[in-house]
C-alpha positions as CSV (number, residue, x, y, z in Angstrom):
1,M,0.7,-40.2,33.5
2,K,-3.0,-40.9,33.1
3,L,-3.9,-39.3,36.3
4,R,-2.0,-36.1,35.4
5,F,-3.7,-35.7,32.2
6,A,-7.1,-36.5,33.7
7,L,-6.6,-33.6,36.2
8,L,-5.5,-31.3,33.4
9,A,-8.5,-32.2,31.2
10,A,-10.9,-31.6,34.1
11,A,-9.3,-28.3,34.7
12,L,-9.3,-27.2,31.1
13,L,-12.8,-28.4,30.2
14,S,-14.2,-26.1,33.0
15,A,-12.5,-23.0,31.7
16,P,-15.1,-21.5,29.4
17,V,-17.8,-21.2,32.1
18,L,-15.6,-20.1,35.0
19,T,-16.1,-16.4,34.3
20,Q,-19.8,-16.7,34.2
21,Q,-19.8,-18.9,37.3
22,L,-17.7,-16.3,39.1
23,W,-20.0,-13.5,38.2
24,A,-23.1,-15.4,39.3
25,Q,-21.4,-16.3,42.6
26,E,-20.3,-12.7,43.2
27,R,-23.9,-11.5,42.7
28,A,-25.1,-14.2,45.2
29,A,-22.4,-13.2,47.6
30,A,-21.1,-16.9,47.6
31,P,-17.5,-17.8,47.9
32,I,-15.6,-19.0,44.8
33,K,-14.5,-22.7,45.0
34,P,-12.3,-23.6,42.0
35,A,-13.2,-26.9,40.4
36,T,-9.6,-28.0,40.4
37,P,-6.4,-26.8,42.0
38,V,-5.3,-23.5,40.6
39,T,-1.8,-24.9,39.8
40,I,-1.1,-28.6,39.1
41,T,2.6,-29.4,39.1
42,S,3.5,-32.6,37.4
43,Q,7.3,-32.2,37.5
44,A,9.0,-29.1,38.9
45,V,11.4,-27.4,36.3
46,T,15.0,-27.9,37.2
47,A,16.4,-25.9,34.4
48,N,18.0,-22.5,35.0
49,V,14.8,-20.3,34.1
50,A,15.6,-17.2,36.2
51,S,16.2,-14.8,33.3
52,T,18.1,-11.7,34.5
53,D,18.0,-8.1,33.0
54,A,21.5,-8.8,31.6
55,A,20.2,-11.9,29.8
56,L,17.3,-10.1,28.3
57,L,19.4,-7.2,27.2
58,A,21.6,-9.7,25.4
59,A,18.8,-11.7,23.8
60,D,19.9,-10.8,20.3
61,R,23.2,-12.7,20.9
62,D,21.3,-15.7,22.5
63,M,21.5,-18.6,20.0
64,D,19.3,-20.9,22.2
65,N,16.3,-19.1,23.6
66,W,13.3,-17.1,22.7
67,L,13.4,-14.9,25.8
68,L,10.9,-12.2,24.9
69,Y,7.6,-11.8,23.1
70,G,9.5,-10.5,20.0
71,R,12.6,-12.4,20.7
72,T,14.4,-9.3,21.5
73,Y,13.4,-5.9,23.0
74,D,13.0,-4.5,19.5
75,N,10.3,-6.9,18.6
76,Q,12.0,-7.9,15.4
77,R,11.1,-11.6,15.4
78,F,14.4,-12.3,13.7
79,S,16.5,-15.2,14.8
80,P,20.3,-15.7,14.2
81,L,19.9,-19.5,13.8
82,T,20.9,-20.9,10.4
83,A,21.0,-24.7,10.8
84,I,17.6,-24.8,9.0
85,N,18.2,-23.1,5.7
86,K,17.0,-22.8,2.1
87,D,18.7,-26.1,1.0
88,N,17.4,-28.2,3.8
89,V,14.1,-26.7,4.9
90,K,12.2,-29.1,2.6
91,K,13.3,-31.9,5.0
92,L,11.6,-30.2,8.0
93,S,9.5,-32.7,9.8
94,L,7.2,-32.9,12.8
95,V,8.8,-33.9,16.1
96,T,6.0,-33.7,18.5
97,M,2.5,-32.0,18.9
98,I,1.4,-30.4,22.2
99,H,-2.1,-30.5,23.0
100,T,-2.9,-27.7,25.5
101,G,-6.4,-28.9,26.3
102,I,-7.9,-25.4,25.6
103,V,-9.8,-25.7,22.4
104,N,-9.9,-22.1,21.1
105,S,-7.9,-19.8,18.8
106,F,-4.3,-19.8,20.0
107,E,-2.7,-16.3,19.5
108,A,0.2,-16.5,22.0
109,T,3.9,-16.5,21.3
110,P,5.6,-19.2,23.4
111,I,8.6,-18.2,25.4
112,V,11.5,-20.6,25.6
113,V,14.1,-20.5,28.5
114,D,16.9,-23.1,28.8
115,G,14.9,-25.8,27.0
116,I,11.5,-25.0,28.8
117,M,8.5,-23.7,26.8
118,Y,6.1,-21.4,28.5
119,V,2.8,-20.9,26.8
120,A,-0.5,-19.1,27.5
121,A,-3.7,-20.7,26.2
122,P,-7.0,-19.0,25.9
123,F,-8.7,-18.1,29.2
124,D,-5.3,-17.3,30.5
125,H,-4.3,-20.9,31.2
126,V,-0.5,-21.0,31.5
127,Q,1.6,-24.2,30.9
128,A,5.2,-25.2,31.0
129,Y,6.6,-27.9,28.7
130,D,9.9,-29.5,27.8
131,A,10.6,-27.6,24.5
132,A,12.1,-30.6,22.7
133,T,9.8,-33.4,23.8
134,G,6.6,-31.6,24.7
135,E,6.4,-33.1,28.2
136,L,4.1,-31.1,30.5
137,K,5.7,-29.8,33.6
138,W,3.0,-27.7,35.2
139,T,-0.2,-25.9,34.4
140,Y,-1.8,-22.9,35.9
141,N,-5.7,-22.8,35.7
142,P,-7.0,-19.4,36.8
143,V,-10.5,-18.6,38.1
144,L,-11.2,-15.5,36.2
145,G,-13.2,-12.6,37.7
146,Y,-15.9,-10.9,35.6
147,T,-15.0,-8.3,32.9
148,D,-16.8,-6.9,29.9
149,N,-14.1,-8.1,27.6
150,C,-15.2,-7.5,24.0
151,C,-13.3,-9.7,21.8
152,G,-12.9,-13.4,22.9
153,P,-10.7,-15.3,25.4
154,Q,-7.5,-15.0,23.6
155,T,-4.2,-14.0,25.3
156,R,-1.0,-13.1,23.2
157,G,1.3,-14.8,25.7
158,V,3.4,-14.5,28.9
159,A,6.6,-12.8,30.0
160,V,9.4,-14.7,31.8
161,A,12.0,-13.1,34.1
162,Y,13.6,-13.1,37.5
163,G,12.4,-16.6,38.1
164,K,8.8,-15.8,37.4
165,V,6.1,-16.1,34.7
166,F,3.9,-13.1,34.2
167,V,0.5,-13.2,32.8
168,A,-1.9,-10.3,32.3
169,Q,-5.4,-11.7,32.6
170,L,-8.8,-11.0,31.0
171,D,-10.1,-10.1,34.4
172,G,-7.6,-7.3,34.9
173,H,-5.3,-9.0,37.3
174,V,-1.5,-9.4,36.5
175,V,-0.3,-12.6,38.0
176,A,3.3,-13.7,38.8
177,L,3.9,-17.6,38.8
178,D,7.0,-19.4,40.0
179,A,8.7,-20.4,36.8
180,R,9.8,-23.8,38.3
181,T,6.4,-24.9,39.8
182,G,3.6,-22.6,38.4
183,N,2.5,-21.6,41.9
184,V,1.2,-18.1,42.4
185,V,3.8,-15.7,43.8
186,W,1.7,-12.6,43.7
187,K,-1.5,-11.3,42.1
188,S,-2.0,-7.6,41.5
189,V,-4.7,-5.6,43.5
190,I,-7.4,-4.5,41.1
191,A,-8.3,-1.3,43.1
192,D,-4.6,-0.2,42.9
193,T,-3.9,-1.0,39.3
194,I,-7.1,-0.7,37.3
195,P,-9.1,2.6,36.8
196,A,-12.9,2.6,37.8
197,P,-15.3,1.3,36.6
198,T,-12.8,-1.8,36.6
199,H,-15.1,-4.2,34.8
200,Y,-14.6,-2.2,31.6
201,Y,-10.9,-3.1,31.5
202,A,-9.2,-6.4,30.5
203,F,-5.8,-7.5,29.4
204,T,-5.1,-9.6,26.3
205,M,-1.5,-8.6,25.5
206,A,1.7,-10.5,26.5
207,P,3.3,-8.4,29.3
208,Q,6.8,-6.9,28.6
209,V,9.6,-7.2,31.3
210,Y,12.2,-4.6,31.7
211,D,14.5,-3.2,34.6
212,G,12.6,-5.0,37.3
213,M,9.2,-3.9,35.9
214,V,6.2,-5.7,34.3
215,I,4.8,-3.4,31.6
216,V,1.2,-4.1,30.5
217,G,-1.5,-2.2,28.5
218,N,-5.3,-2.5,28.6
219,S,-8.0,-3.6,26.2
220,G,-11.5,-2.1,26.4
221,A,-11.7,0.7,23.9
222,E,-15.3,-0.5,23.0
223,Y,-16.4,0.8,26.4
224,P,-16.1,4.1,28.1
225,T,-12.5,3.6,29.2
226,R,-9.4,5.7,29.3
227,G,-6.6,3.5,27.9
228,F,-3.3,3.2,29.6
229,V,0.1,1.5,29.7
230,E,1.5,1.0,33.1
231,A,4.5,-0.6,34.9
232,L,4.1,-2.9,38.0
233,D,7.1,-3.8,40.3
234,A,8.1,-7.4,39.3
235,N,8.7,-8.5,42.9
236,S,5.4,-7.1,44.4
237,G,2.9,-6.3,41.7
238,K,2.6,-2.7,42.9
239,L,2.1,0.2,40.5
240,V,5.2,2.0,39.5
241,W,3.9,4.4,36.8
242,R,0.9,4.7,34.5
243,F,0.7,6.6,31.1
244,H,-2.9,7.3,29.8
245,T,-3.4,7.0,26.0
246,T,-5.8,9.8,25.7
247,A,-4.5,13.2,26.2
248,A,-5.8,15.3,29.1
249,P,-6.3,19.2,28.7
250,D,-2.9,19.9,30.4
251,Q,-1.0,17.4,28.3
252,P,0.4,17.8,24.6
253,G,-2.5,17.0,22.3
254,G,-5.0,17.8,25.0
255,N,-6.9,20.2,22.9
256,S,-7.7,17.5,20.4
257,W,-10.7,16.3,22.5
258,S,-14.0,18.1,22.9
259,E,-15.2,18.8,26.5
260,D,-14.4,15.8,28.8
261,S,-14.5,13.1,26.1
262,W,-10.9,12.4,26.8
263,K,-11.8,10.8,30.1
264,Y,-13.7,7.9,28.3
265,G,-11.9,8.0,24.9
266,G,-10.8,4.5,24.7
267,S,-7.4,4.0,23.0
268,S,-6.5,0.4,23.9
269,V,-3.0,-1.0,23.7
270,W,-3.5,-4.4,22.2
271,N,0.0,-5.6,21.8
272,T,3.4,-5.9,23.6
273,P,5.5,-2.7,23.6
274,A,9.1,-2.6,22.2
275,I,11.9,-1.3,24.4
276,D,14.8,0.9,23.3
277,P,17.2,0.4,26.3
278,R,19.9,2.7,24.9
279,N,17.4,5.6,24.8
280,G,15.3,4.6,27.7
281,L,12.1,4.4,25.6
282,V,8.9,2.1,25.6
283,V,7.3,2.2,22.3
284,F,3.8,0.9,21.5
285,A,0.8,1.4,19.2
286,T,-2.6,2.6,20.3
287,G,-6.2,1.6,19.3
288,N,-9.4,3.4,18.3
289,P,-11.2,6.1,20.3
290,N,-14.6,5.6,21.8
291,P,-17.4,5.6,20.6
292,D,-15.9,3.9,17.6
293,Y,-18.0,5.0,14.6
294,W,-19.7,8.0,16.1
295,G,-17.5,11.0,16.6
296,E,-19.8,13.8,17.3
297,N,-19.2,13.5,21.0
298,R,-15.4,13.5,20.7
299,K,-14.7,16.2,18.2
300,G,-11.0,16.8,17.3
301,D,-8.1,14.6,16.3
302,N,-8.3,12.5,19.7
303,A,-4.6,12.3,20.6
304,Y,-3.1,9.7,21.3
305,T,-5.4,7.1,19.6
306,D,-4.4,5.4,16.5
307,S,-0.8,6.3,17.0
308,I,2.8,5.0,17.6
309,V,3.7,6.4,21.0
310,A,7.0,6.7,22.9
311,I,7.3,7.2,26.6
312,D,10.1,7.3,29.1
313,A,10.8,3.9,30.5
314,K,11.6,5.0,34.1
315,T,8.8,7.5,34.5
316,G,6.1,6.7,31.9
317,K,6.2,10.4,30.7
318,L,5.4,11.1,27.0
319,K,8.3,11.5,24.7
320,W,6.4,11.8,21.3
321,W,3.5,10.3,19.4
322,N,2.7,10.0,15.6
323,Q,-1.0,9.6,14.7
324,Q,-1.9,7.5,11.7
325,V,-5.6,8.3,11.6
326,P,-6.8,11.5,13.3
327,H,-10.4,11.4,14.7
328,D,-10.9,7.7,13.6
329,V,-14.5,6.8,13.0
330,W,-13.8,3.7,11.0
331,D,-12.0,1.4,13.5
332,Y,-8.7,1.8,11.8
333,D,-6.7,1.4,14.9
334,C,-3.1,0.3,15.4
335,P,-3.3,-3.1,17.1
336,S,0.0,-4.8,16.1
337,P,3.3,-4.6,17.9
338,V,5.8,-1.7,17.1
339,I,9.1,-3.0,15.7
340,L,12.4,-1.1,16.3
341,F,15.4,-1.2,13.8
342,D,18.3,0.9,12.3
343,Y,18.5,1.1,8.6
344,K,20.7,2.8,6.0
345,D,18.9,5.5,4.0
346,E,19.8,6.3,0.3
347,N,22.7,8.5,1.5
348,G,24.2,5.7,3.6
349,N,23.1,7.4,7.0
350,L,22.0,5.0,9.8
351,I,18.4,6.0,10.7
352,P,16.9,4.9,14.2
353,A,13.4,3.9,13.2
354,A,10.1,2.4,14.7
355,A,7.4,0.8,12.4
356,E,3.9,-0.5,12.8
357,A,1.4,-1.9,10.3
358,G,-2.1,-1.8,11.5
359,K,-5.6,-2.0,10.1
360,L,-5.2,0.8,7.6
361,G,-3.0,-1.4,5.4
362,N,0.2,0.7,5.4
363,V,3.5,0.3,7.1
364,F,4.2,3.6,9.1
365,I,7.9,4.1,9.6
366,V,9.0,6.9,11.9
367,N,12.1,8.2,13.7
368,R,12.1,6.5,17.0
369,L,13.9,9.4,18.7
370,T,11.5,12.2,17.5
371,G,8.3,10.4,16.0
372,K,8.8,12.2,12.6
373,L,7.2,10.3,9.8
374,L,9.9,8.8,7.5
375,H,7.8,6.6,5.2
376,K,4.2,5.6,4.8
377,S,4.6,2.3,2.6
378,E,2.6,1.4,-0.4
379,P,-0.7,-0.3,0.7
380,F,-0.2,-4.1,1.2
381,V,-4.0,-4.7,1.0
382,K,-6.9,-3.2,-1.0
383,Q,-7.8,0.4,0.0
384,A,-11.2,1.4,-1.4
385,E,-11.8,5.0,-2.6
386,N,-14.6,5.3,-0.1
387,M,-12.6,3.9,2.9
388,F,-12.6,7.4,4.6
389,V,-16.3,8.1,4.0
390,I,-17.9,9.4,7.3
391,P,-20.2,6.5,8.6
392,S,-23.9,7.3,8.8
393,D,-27.2,5.6,8.9
394,K,-26.7,4.8,5.2
395,P,-24.7,1.6,5.1
396,F,-21.6,1.4,2.8
397,S,-18.9,-1.3,2.2
398,R,-15.3,-0.8,1.9
399,Y,-11.7,-2.3,2.2
400,P,-10.1,-2.5,4.6
401,G,-12.7,-3.6,7.1
402,I,-12.4,-3.9,11.0
403,N,-10.1,-6.9,10.5
404,G,-7.6,-4.8,8.6
405,G,-5.2,-4.4,6.8
406,N,-3.1,-6.1,9.4
407,L,-4.9,-6.9,12.8
408,W,-3.0,-8.1,15.8
409,S,-0.6,-10.1,13.9
410,P,3.0,-9.4,14.6
411,A,5.3,-8.6,11.7
412,S,9.0,-9.3,11.4
413,Y,12.0,-7.3,10.4
414,S,15.2,-8.8,8.9
415,P,18.3,-6.7,9.3
416,L,19.9,-8.8,6.4
417,T,17.3,-7.8,3.8
418,Q,16.2,-4.4,5.4
419,H,12.6,-5.6,4.8
420,F,9.5,-5.4,7.1
421,Y,7.4,-8.6,6.5
422,V,3.7,-8.2,7.4
423,M,0.5,-10.3,6.9
424,G,-2.7,-8.8,5.3
425,V,-6.4,-9.2,5.2
426,N,-8.5,-8.3,2.1
427,Q,-12.1,-8.5,3.6
428,A,-14.6,-5.8,3.0
429,F,-17.1,-4.8,5.9
430,T,-20.3,-2.9,5.7
431,V,-20.4,-0.1,8.2
432,T,-23.4,1.9,9.7
433,A,-23.3,4.6,12.3
434,F,-25.9,6.0,14.5
435,P,-26.1,8.8,17.0
436,F,-24.8,7.7,20.4
437,P,-25.6,9.5,23.6
438,K,-22.7,11.0,25.6
439,Y,-21.6,8.7,28.3
440,V,-22.6,9.6,31.8
441,P,-20.6,8.0,34.7
442,G,-22.5,5.6,36.8
443,K,-25.3,5.2,34.1
444,P,-25.9,1.6,33.1
445,T,-24.8,0.7,29.6
446,V,-25.8,-2.2,27.4
447,G,-23.5,-4.0,25.0
448,Q,-20.6,-2.5,23.2
449,Q,-20.2,1.3,23.1
450,V,-19.3,1.7,19.4
451,G,-22.0,3.9,18.0
452,G,-22.6,1.7,15.0
453,T,-22.2,-1.7,13.4
454,Q,-19.8,-3.5,10.9
455,K,-20.7,-6.7,9.1
456,P,-18.9,-8.7,6.6
457,S,-19.7,-7.7,3.2
458,D,-21.1,-10.0,0.4
459,T,-18.1,-12.0,-0.6
460,S,-19.5,-12.5,-4.2
461,E,-19.2,-8.8,-4.6
462,F,-16.3,-8.1,-2.3
463,P,-13.7,-11.1,-2.6
464,V,-11.8,-12.3,0.5
465,D,-8.3,-13.3,0.5
466,G,-4.9,-12.5,2.2
467,T,-1.3,-11.2,1.6
468,L,2.2,-11.6,2.9
469,S,4.3,-8.7,1.9
470,A,8.0,-7.6,2.0
471,V,8.4,-3.9,2.5
472,N,11.6,-2.2,1.8
473,V,11.9,0.0,4.8
474,A,14.3,2.5,3.1
475,T,11.7,3.3,0.4
476,G,8.4,2.1,1.6
477,K,8.0,0.1,-1.6
478,I,6.7,-3.6,-1.7
479,S,9.5,-5.9,-3.1
480,W,7.3,-9.0,-3.2
481,Q,3.9,-10.1,-2.2
482,Y,2.5,-13.6,-1.7
483,K,-1.2,-14.0,-2.3
484,A,-3.2,-16.4,-0.1
485,S,-6.7,-17.7,-0.8
486,L,-7.8,-16.7,2.7
487,P,-7.0,-13.8,5.1
488,M,-3.7,-14.1,6.8
489,Y,-3.4,-13.9,10.6
490,G,-0.9,-15.1,13.2
491,G,2.5,-13.5,12.7
492,V,5.8,-13.9,10.9
493,L,9.3,-15.2,11.7
494,T,12.5,-14.5,9.8
495,T,15.9,-16.1,10.4
496,A,19.6,-15.4,9.5
497,S,19.4,-18.2,6.8
498,N,17.0,-15.8,5.0
499,L,14.0,-18.0,5.6
500,L,10.5,-16.7,6.6
501,F,7.9,-18.8,8.3
502,A,4.2,-18.1,8.4
503,G,0.9,-19.9,8.7
504,E,-2.4,-19.8,6.8
505,M,-6.0,-20.1,7.6
506,N,-6.3,-23.1,5.2
507,G,-4.0,-25.0,7.6
508,D,-0.7,-24.6,5.7
509,F,2.5,-23.9,7.7
510,D,4.9,-22.3,5.1
511,A,8.6,-21.5,4.7
512,F,9.5,-18.8,2.1
513,D,12.7,-17.4,0.6
514,A,12.8,-14.0,2.5
515,E,14.7,-12.4,-0.4
516,T,12.3,-13.5,-3.3
517,G,9.1,-14.7,-1.7
518,R,9.4,-18.0,-3.2
519,K,7.6,-20.8,-1.2
520,L,10.1,-23.5,-0.3
521,W,8.1,-25.8,1.9
522,K,4.7,-26.4,3.4
523,Q,2.8,-28.8,5.6
524,N,-0.9,-28.8,6.2
525,L,-1.9,-29.2,9.8
526,G,-5.5,-29.7,9.2
527,I,-6.8,-26.6,10.9
528,G,-6.0,-22.9,10.6
529,V,-2.4,-21.8,11.6
530,C,-3.0,-18.3,12.9
531,T,-0.3,-18.2,15.6
532,P,3.2,-16.5,15.7
533,P,5.9,-19.0,14.8
534,I,9.2,-19.1,16.8
535,T,12.5,-20.9,16.5
536,Y,15.0,-21.9,19.2
537,R,17.7,-24.4,20.0
538,A,17.7,-27.2,22.6
539,G,20.5,-29.8,22.9
540,G,22.1,-28.3,20.0
541,V,19.1,-28.8,17.7
542,Q,17.2,-26.1,16.0
543,Y,13.4,-26.3,16.4
544,V,10.5,-24.3,14.9
545,A,7.2,-24.2,16.8
546,V,3.8,-22.9,15.8
547,G,0.3,-23.0,17.0
548,A,-2.3,-24.8,15.0
549,A,-5.6,-24.2,16.7
550,G,-7.8,-22.4,14.2
551,C,-8.5,-18.8,13.6
552,A,-10.8,-16.6,15.5
553,R,-12.1,-14.8,12.4
554,S,-12.6,-17.8,10.1
555,N,-16.3,-18.1,10.6
556,G,-18.0,-18.1,7.1
557,L,-14.8,-18.2,5.3
558,I,-13.8,-21.8,5.6
559,A,-15.6,-23.6,2.7
560,D,-15.6,-27.1,4.5
561,T,-18.0,-26.5,7.3
562,S,-17.5,-30.1,8.5
563,K,-14.1,-29.1,9.8
564,A,-13.7,-27.9,13.4
565,Q,-13.2,-24.2,13.9
566,F,-10.8,-24.6,16.8
567,S,-8.2,-26.9,18.2
568,D,-5.4,-26.9,20.9
569,V,-2.2,-27.8,19.1
570,I,1.4,-26.5,19.2
571,A,3.4,-28.2,16.5
572,I,7.2,-28.6,16.9
573,Y,9.5,-29.2,14.0
574,A,13.1,-30.0,13.4
575,L,15.3,-31.6,10.7
576,P,15.6,-35.3,10.8
577,N,18.8,-36.9,12.2
578,E,20.9,-38.0,9.4
């Protein structure tokens, strides 16, 4: 046992410098020698972890597992489990705490298959644990190649299917691991799957798996990239199709870019797409155009940036898009997952919908077959009158800032309450823009290609706090709202017992009544809880798991500076045996 953890600790402690080491070695034409084995198997998994397409399609009826990023293809993060309910949730107690060994903000959603929990820690370390006891099975410790990743080492998680664990890495590789041992099965070829120049592209999202494919979308809109969503063959890693998230001249919306700015127009895809199997749709949200705050080089609405987009699952061809912010020069992109659901309107008609709540601070609800806007919800955060002033060399402060609204945090939808539950950030930023030269391919670039700056505004003048809101999807009205003392990040979980779980930056892990917003239970974990919670069943027992590893955007907001900013904990809860 001691040897196993010593090996793991050695691998994990070396992680933050591996990318820099690799870059330096590449420049010196020296071979890369990992400090530890890429995979360390402590105990091979014996459970049946070979999720099939049939099992994934039936995930909504699976009472035991959390098989997909959003639990189901619709990304609802709603569980049918009811053993933990409003009456007994106050008895919820800690069962075990997993320490991943990677001390950094943990943003990943664990996947649970047949009692095995698969997690992705920062710097793309992947680990398998017993989901009831926290016993480590294996760990994958990648040697990452160099990339101009803009926004930290976080990953949103893995996908598990066909006996493999899929991770989309910061260095642009997609890797398939054996779900039983953690050994590498295949690794995608950068030259075949990433556009040039490849070092501007990275992955931070959790992949989606569907119909024998692994679906991923790129980060990197802060650089002269052309964003994309692409599908790789799950057996080989070869490219099946690619959809670009900026419109070319011969595509719908192609006239919304000036000159050739669409070629370098950004439009990242930060989060895992939803799938509509019945209608064969992949639905996702897109990020800001590039340059971010300077729009003179990309005149027009800049399709398909800042949009909810639907494409054909078999071909990757465009079906429709609905743009939330045309010609965005404020960094008001759409970084959170799209959620699919059907709801009854005021006339009792069943409406097929898709919804996303991004940095702007509204929930956009569209018809998922046509893209037509159904509702733009009431704002769930502060929206200043000057929020759409065009940035210039004269700084101005406004809500929301670059952290939202809602940033990457996945919302939840409950079909029982017909409400969309979303976290919010009230933090003003001061923005300045400056003329930015048109990108010339092959010309060296320095730093982020944003065309301006954004800095947190003075909190004495612009107070900072957070929200958790319940939005009625039939009306767009806010039914209740919880006010937190600090911004809320991480994600929301709802259950069939009308419970809602969410974490707070102050360290509290909370349970709410999903119908009223009344807080029913909390426990402070000593560090920011900014990770999506999940629930599952193992051995007939319902568990709730959540990461407690600090918050990537808590600098300057936590009053007690003696506390560590980051940790490495996944806390697992259950009701006591009585």
